[in-house]
C-alpha positions in Angstrom: -149.1 122.0 134.8 -147.9 118.4 134.8 -144.5 116.9 134.2 -142.3 119.3 132.1 -142.0 118.2 128.5 -138.3 117.7 128.7 -138.6 115.4 131.7 -141.7 113.5 130.5 -139.9 112.5 127.3 -137.5 110.3 129.4 -139.7 109.4 132.4 -141.5 106.1 132.7 -145.1 106.2 134.0 -143.9 105.3 137.5 -141.4 108.1 137.5 -144.0 110.6 136.3 -146.3 109.4 139.1 -143.6 109.9 141.7 -142.8 113.4 140.4 -146.5 114.5 140.5 -147.0 113.1 144.0 -144.0 115.0 145.2 -145.1 118.2 143.6 -148.7 118.1 144.5 -148.1 117.0 148.1 -150.7 117.1 150.9 -148.9 120.3 152.2 -149.5 122.2 148.9 -153.1 121.1 148.6 -154.5 121.9 152.0 -155.8 125.5 152.2 -156.6 127.3 155.4 -160.3 127.3 156.4 -161.4 124.7 154.0 -163.5 121.6 154.9 -161.5 118.4 154.6 -163.5 115.4 153.6 -162.9 112.0 155.0 -161.6 108.8 153.5 -165.0 107.8 152.0 -165.8 111.2 150.6 -162.3 112.0 149.3 -158.8 110.8 148.8 -157.0 109.7 145.6 -157.8 106.2 144.5 -154.7 104.1 144.9 -154.7 100.4 144.0 -154.0 98.2 147.0 -153.6 101.2 149.2 -149.9 101.2 148.8 -149.3 104.8 148.1 -150.1 108.0 150.2 -153.5 109.2 149.3 -153.8 113.0 148.9 -156.7 114.6 150.8 -159.0 116.9 148.9 -160.3 120.1 150.2 -163.6 122.0 149.7 -164.9 125.3 150.8 -168.5 124.2 151.1 -170.3 122.0 153.6 -169.3 118.4 153.9 -171.0 116.2 151.4 -172.5 113.9 154.0 -175.1 116.6 154.7 -176.5 116.3 151.1 -180.0 114.8 151.0 -179.7 111.6 149.0 -183.1 112.2 147.4 -181.5 115.1 145.5 -178.7 113.0 144.0 -179.4 110.8 140.9 -177.0 108.1 139.7 -175.7 108.4 136.1 -173.2 106.7 133.8 -174.3 103.1 134.4 -172.1 100.5 132.8 -172.0 96.7 133.0 -169.1 94.3 132.9 -168.9 90.5 133.0 -167.1 88.7 135.8 -164.7 85.8 135.1 -167.8 83.6 134.4 -170.3 85.6 132.2 -172.9 82.9 132.9 -173.2 83.7 136.7 -171.1 86.9 137.4 -171.6 90.6 136.4 -170.8 93.9 137.9 -173.1 96.9 137.8 -171.2 100.2 137.9 -172.3 103.8 138.0 -171.4 107.3 139.2 -172.8 109.9 141.6 -171.9 113.6 141.5 -171.3 113.8 145.3 -170.7 111.4 148.1 -173.8 109.3 149.0 -174.6 107.0 151.9 -175.2 103.2 151.6 -175.3 102.8 147.8 -176.8 99.6 146.5 -178.2 97.8 143.5 -181.6 96.0 143.4 -182.2 93.1 141.0 -185.1 90.8 140.2 -186.9 88.9 137.5 -189.5 91.7 137.0 -189.5 95.4 137.4 -192.1 95.1 140.1 -190.1 92.4 141.9 -186.7 93.9 142.9 -186.4 92.0 146.2 -182.7 91.2 146.0 -180.6 94.1 147.4 -176.8 94.1 147.2 -174.5 96.6 148.8 -172.1 98.6 146.6 -168.6 99.9 146.9 -167.7 103.5 146.4 -164.3 104.3 144.8 -163.3 107.9 145.2 -161.0 109.5 142.7 -159.5 112.9 143.5 -157.7 115.1 141.0 -156.0 118.3 142.4 -155.9 121.7 140.6 -152.8 121.8 138.5 -153.0 118.1 137.4 -154.6 119.0 134.1 -157.2 121.5 133.1 -159.8 121.4 136.0 -159.9 122.8 139.5 -159.8 120.4 142.5 -162.2 117.6 141.4 -163.5 114.5 143.1 -165.4 111.7 141.4 -167.4 108.9 143.0 -167.6 105.6 141.2 -169.8 102.9 142.5 -169.6 99.1 141.9 -171.8 96.2 142.9 -170.6 92.7 142.1 -173.4 90.2 141.4 -172.8 86.5 141.6 -174.8 83.2 141.6 -176.8 84.5 138.7 -178.7 82.0 136.5 -177.2 81.5 133.0 -179.1 82.8 130.0 -181.5 84.8 132.2 -182.6 88.4 131.8 -182.7 90.5 135.0 -184.1 93.9 135.8 -182.0 96.1 138.1 -181.9 99.5 139.6 -179.1 101.5 141.3 -179.6 103.7 144.3 -178.5 104.9 147.7 -180.0 106.2 151.0 -182.7 108.6 149.9 -182.9 107.3 146.3 -184.5 103.8 146.0 -185.1 102.7 142.3 -187.9 100.4 143.5 -190.0 103.5 144.3 -192.9 103.9 141.8 -191.8 107.3 140.6 -188.2 105.9 139.9 -189.1 102.8 137.9 -188.1 104.6 134.8 -184.5 104.4 136.0 -184.4 100.7 135.8 -182.2 98.7 133.4 -181.8 95.1 132.3 -179.0 92.7 131.5 -178.8 89.1 130.3 -176.3 86.5 131.5 -174.4 84.3 129.1 -176.1 81.0 128.2 -175.2 77.7 129.8 -174.6 76.1 126.4 -173.6 77.1 122.9 -176.1 79.4 121.1 -175.8 81.9 118.3 -175.0 85.4 119.5 -173.6 88.8 118.3 -170.9 91.0 119.7 -169.7 94.4 118.7 -166.3 96.1 118.9 -164.4 99.3 118.2 -161.6 101.5 119.6 -160.8 105.1 120.1 -164.2 106.6 120.9 -163.8 109.7 123.1 -166.6 112.2 123.6 -168.4 113.8 120.7 -170.9 113.5 118.0 -169.4 110.6 116.1 -169.0 108.4 119.2 -172.6 109.1 120.1 -173.7 108.3 116.5 -171.9 104.9 116.6 -173.4 104.1 120.0 -176.8 104.8 118.6 -176.2 101.9 116.1 -174.8 99.4 118.6 -178.1 98.6 120.3 -179.7 97.8 117.0 -177.2 95.0 116.6 -178.5 93.4 119.7 -175.0 92.5 121.0 -174.4 90.2 123.9 -171.4 92.3 124.8 -169.2 95.1 123.4 -165.4 95.2 123.2 -163.6 98.6 123.4 -160.1 98.2 122.1 -158.5 101.0 124.1 -158.3 104.8 124.1 -161.7 105.0 125.8 -162.6 108.6 126.8 -159.5 110.7 125.9 -159.4 112.6 129.2 -155.7 112.7 128.4 -155.7 113.9 124.8 -151.9 113.7 124.4 -151.8 109.9 124.8 -148.0 109.7 125.1 -148.1 108.4 128.7 -147.1 111.9 129.8 -148.7 114.5 132.0 -147.1 117.5 130.2 -150.4 117.9 128.4 -152.3 120.6 130.3 -155.5 119.4 128.5 -155.8 116.4 130.8 -159.3 116.7 132.4 -160.7 113.9 134.5 -164.2 115.3 134.1 -164.2 114.1 130.5 -164.9 110.6 132.0 -168.2 112.0 133.4 -169.2 112.9 129.9 -168.1 109.7 128.4 -169.9 107.5 130.9 -173.1 109.5 130.3 -172.6 109.3 126.5 -172.3 105.5 126.5 -174.9 104.8 129.2 -177.6 104.2 126.6 -175.7 101.0 125.6 -173.5 100.1 128.5 -176.5 100.0 131.0 -177.7 96.8 129.3 -174.7 95.5 127.2 -171.6 94.5 129.1 -168.9 97.0 128.1 -165.5 95.2 128.1 -162.5 97.5 127.6 -158.8 97.0 126.9 -156.5 99.9 127.9 -154.7 102.1 125.3 -152.1 104.8 125.5 -154.7 107.5 126.2 -155.8 105.5 129.2 -152.6 105.9 131.2 -153.0 108.7 133.7 -149.9 109.2 135.8 -151.3 111.1 138.8 -153.4 108.2 140.2 -150.9 105.4 140.4 -147.3 104.3 139.3 -148.7 102.2 136.5 -151.1 104.9 135.2 -154.1 102.7 135.8 -155.3 103.9 139.2 -158.0 106.0 137.5 -159.2 103.1 135.4 -159.4 100.8 138.5 -161.7 103.3 140.1 -164.0 103.5 137.0 -164.1 99.9 135.9 -164.6 96.5 137.6 -163.2 93.9 135.2 -162.6 90.2 135.6 -159.6 89.8 137.9 -158.3 86.6 136.3 -155.3 88.1 134.5 -151.6 87.5 135.3 -151.1 90.6 137.5 -154.2 92.5 138.5 -152.1 95.2 140.4 -150.0 96.2 137.3 -152.2 95.1 134.5 -155.9 95.5 135.5 -157.0 95.5 131.8 -155.7 92.0 131.1 -158.4 89.4 131.5 -160.4 86.7 129.7 -163.8 85.2 129.6 -165.8 82.6 127.7 -169.2 83.4 126.1 -170.9 80.5 124.5 -168.4 78.9 122.2 -166.1 81.8 122.1 -163.1 82.7 124.3 -162.2 86.4 124.5 -158.9 87.7 125.7 -158.1 91.4 126.5 -154.4 92.4 126.5 -152.5 95.5 127.4 -150.2 96.4 124.5 -148.7 99.4 126.5 -146.6 96.6 128.1 -144.9 95.8 124.8 -145.1 99.1 122.8 -141.9 100.5 121.3 -143.8 103.5 119.9 -145.1 104.7 123.3 -142.8 103.2 125.9 -144.1 104.8 129.1 -145.2 101.3 130.4 -142.8 99.2 128.3 -141.9 96.0 130.1 -144.2 96.7 133.1 -145.2 93.0 133.4 -141.7 91.7 133.1 -142.9 89.2 130.6 -145.6 87.7 132.7 -148.4 88.9 130.4 -147.0 87.1 127.4 -146.5 83.9 129.5 -150.1 84.2 130.6 -151.3 84.8 127.1 -149.7 81.6 125.9 -151.2 79.6 128.8 -154.7 81.0 128.0 -154.4 80.2 124.3 -153.3 76.7 125.0 -156.1 76.2 127.5 -158.8 77.6 125.3 -157.6 75.7 122.2 -157.8 72.5 124.1 -161.2 73.2 125.7 -163.9 71.0 124.1 -166.6 73.7 124.4 -164.5 76.5 122.9 -164.6 76.9 119.0 -163.2 80.4 118.6 -160.6 82.5 120.2 -160.9 86.3 119.8 -158.1 88.6 121.1 -158.4 92.4 121.4 -156.0 95.1 122.4 -155.0 98.6 121.4 -151.8 98.8 119.3 -152.0 97.3 115.9 -150.2 94.2 114.8 -150.8 95.0 111.1 -152.0 98.4 109.9 -150.9 100.9 107.2 -152.1 104.2 108.8 -149.9 107.2 108.2 -150.2 107.9 112.0 -149.1 104.9 114.0 -149.1 102.0 111.5 -147.9 98.7 113.0 -146.4 98.0 116.5 -143.2 95.9 116.3 -143.6 94.8 120.0 -146.8 93.1 119.1 -145.4 91.3 116.1 -142.4 90.2 118.1 -144.1 89.1 121.3 -147.6 88.0 120.5 -148.1 87.3 116.7 -146.1 84.1 116.9 -148.5 82.9 119.7 -151.5 83.9 117.7 -150.2 81.7 114.8 -149.1 78.8 117.0 -152.6 78.5 118.5 -154.5 79.6 115.4 -156.3 82.6 116.9 -159.5 83.2 114.9 -159.7 87.0 115.0 -157.5 89.8 116.3 -159.2 93.2 116.9 -157.1 96.4 117.4 -157.7 100.2 117.7 -155.1 102.9 117.9 -155.3 103.9 114.2 -158.4 105.9 113.6 -159.8 104.1 110.5 -161.1 100.7 109.4 -158.5 98.3 107.9 -158.7 94.5 107.4 -155.9 92.2 106.4 -155.7 89.1 104.2 -154.9 85.9 106.1 -151.4 86.2 107.4 -148.8 83.7 108.8 -145.1 84.4 109.4 -145.5 88.0 108.1 -146.7 86.9 104.7 -150.1 86.5 103.0 -151.1 82.9 102.9 -154.4 83.6 101.3 -156.1 86.6 99.8 -159.3 87.3 101.6 -161.6 89.4 99.4 -164.8 91.0 100.7 -167.2 88.0 101.3 -164.4 85.5 101.5 -163.8 82.8 104.1 -160.7 82.2 106.2 -159.8 78.9 107.8 -157.4 79.7 110.7 -156.6 76.1 111.5 -154.6 75.8 108.3 -154.2 79.2 106.8 -153.3 81.9 109.4 -154.8 84.8 111.2 -157.0 87.8 110.2 -156.4 91.2 111.8 -158.9 94.0 111.9 -158.2 97.7 112.9 -161.5 99.1 114.1 -160.3 102.4 115.6 -162.8 104.8 114.0 -165.3 104.9 116.9 -165.4 108.7 117.3 -162.0 110.5 117.4 -160.6 112.5 114.4 -159.7 110.3 111.5 -156.2 109.4 110.2 -155.1 108.7 106.6 -153.8 105.9 104.3 -151.0 106.1 101.7 -153.1 103.9 99.5 -156.6 104.6 98.1 -159.6 103.4 100.1 -161.0 100.0 99.1 -164.2 98.8 100.7 -167.4 97.0 99.9 -169.0 98.5 96.7 -165.9 100.7 96.2 -163.1 98.3 95.7 -159.7 99.6 94.6 -157.2 96.9 94.9 -153.5 97.6 94.8 -150.6 95.2 94.8 -148.7 96.8 97.7 -148.9 99.6 100.2 -146.1 101.7 101.6 -146.1 101.7 105.4 -143.9 101.4 108.5 -143.4 99.5 111.7 -142.4 100.9 115.1 -139.4 99.0 116.5 -137.0 99.4 119.4 -134.7 101.3 117.0 -137.5 103.6 115.7 -139.6 103.6 112.6 -138.7 101.2 109.9 -140.3 101.5 106.5 -141.9 98.5 104.9 -143.9 97.7 101.8 -146.8 95.3 102.5 -149.2 93.2 100.4 -151.7 92.2 103.2 -153.9 95.4 103.3 -157.1 94.2 101.8 -159.9 96.6 103.0 -159.3 100.3 103.8 -162.2 102.6 104.9 -161.7 106.1 106.2 -164.8 107.1 108.1 -166.4 106.4 111.4 -167.3 102.7 111.9 -167.5 99.7 114.2 -167.3 96.0 114.0 -170.2 93.5 114.3 -169.5 89.8 114.7 -172.2 87.1 114.4 -171.1 83.9 116.1 -172.8 80.6 114.9 -171.9 77.3 116.7 -172.3 74.0 115.0 -173.0 70.4 115.8 -170.0 68.2 116.5 -168.0 67.7 113.3 -169.8 70.5 111.4 -168.5 74.0 110.7 -168.8 76.9 113.2 -168.5 80.4 111.9 -167.8 84.0 112.8 -169.4 86.4 110.3 -167.4 89.6 110.7 -168.8 92.9 109.3 -167.5 96.4 109.2 -170.4 98.9 109.6 -170.2 102.6 109.0 -171.7 105.3 111.2 -174.3 105.6 108.5 -175.3 102.0 108.8 -173.7 101.0 105.5 -171.8 97.8 105.4 -168.2 98.4 104.3 -166.7 94.9 104.7 -167.8 91.4 105.5 -165.9 88.0 105.7 -166.3 84.7 107.4 -164.0 82.8 109.8 -164.8 79.1 109.7 -163.7 76.4 112.0 -164.6 72.7 112.2 -166.4 72.3 115.5 -165.0 69.8 118.1 
């Protein structure tokens, strides 16, 4: 059991964390005669080490006696550092504690001379916090720096007893490619709300075929917490789902940097007051946001001519307020500073922003988030953001060009938007794998267009749901899908473009449009 439902309804994430820590104290977890593992092999992951770590117990021999040759890494996933040209983190998981983990990299699979030590982050979940028995997970991270721009590297992950450079383990090697030093055409992909299952796996199987330079995950990543209300009353919480998720995505994430934003299903109260202690154990994202302690999923990076900004909409969500106001306004101030900086940068043509809760969506489940419209949409318009990508609603929906809450230009399938003068286009790409939602209006997508003048929907505000009738819903597709974006830079004074395509799990194209901007 977690927090009782009647308490969770009125508790913030920090209050729920305190409740759980008091209930599942060290005293209640230690059992007579059990072997207690040390700080490296156990202990709850607590950002900054500011909270009391709970010590796990086991009734089998201490894990340091396990032969490392019998332990194989899994769940590899990459992430850029603050500078994708020179910085990248290789992350993976091991089923039990290992000694001296490391990553090897080199220019060729037979030339893995560079060896970098890795850090183990241990995450302990006691019986009673969710569905599993006492469970300890071991996440490993190696930060690589001083890489060469635009270069492909081979790498292997290992530990004492398991060396990926050994001839019989060369099949475990992976590759990655750093961002180019100068503007070049590239492709990236995006979706939200994946979880574990057939449809998530099917979408992943198509991603590699797009040859993306990186992938954006717009929140609600694994669904270890299936309730997603920022509560722990859901007895279905199971930290082991993350093991399945990282194994499922490894085919892509081992070679394509997987850059997530955090959604409501990614807040897990046991690990830290902000709900993100578990995420900090599993991911190693750029630490250039406004408040890495409270908002570890807020960051930015530049790839080629495109700036990408990841935001945490839990901070401003009226619909699911467990972390409402956690940044005290610093995230929005940081966002404006980033937008101002990137819009003035001579080498940046496009700004893409992604986060979980939707600015504009007509789903019958969550629809639109009033906090996003209130806090961030005015900034998107002020700095003429080129593309906003959201998840949260499990479907594909794309707007016309919007400014000040109104349509400034209809954007039919195949149309072109000019954000400098017209406004912003918003895409909900939340159909990566979880069960699908519904629309009030008929579907309308490429080859099956069914235009309507208006759509009945609602917006979540501080006073609750408010009904609205909107005219900006241009494309609606209700099946599993993802987003592909082809970025083409241009010579000075010419036009740079983003070609945005919605692609179904079947490979069928369901939408395409262009965002064009005169290059600097």
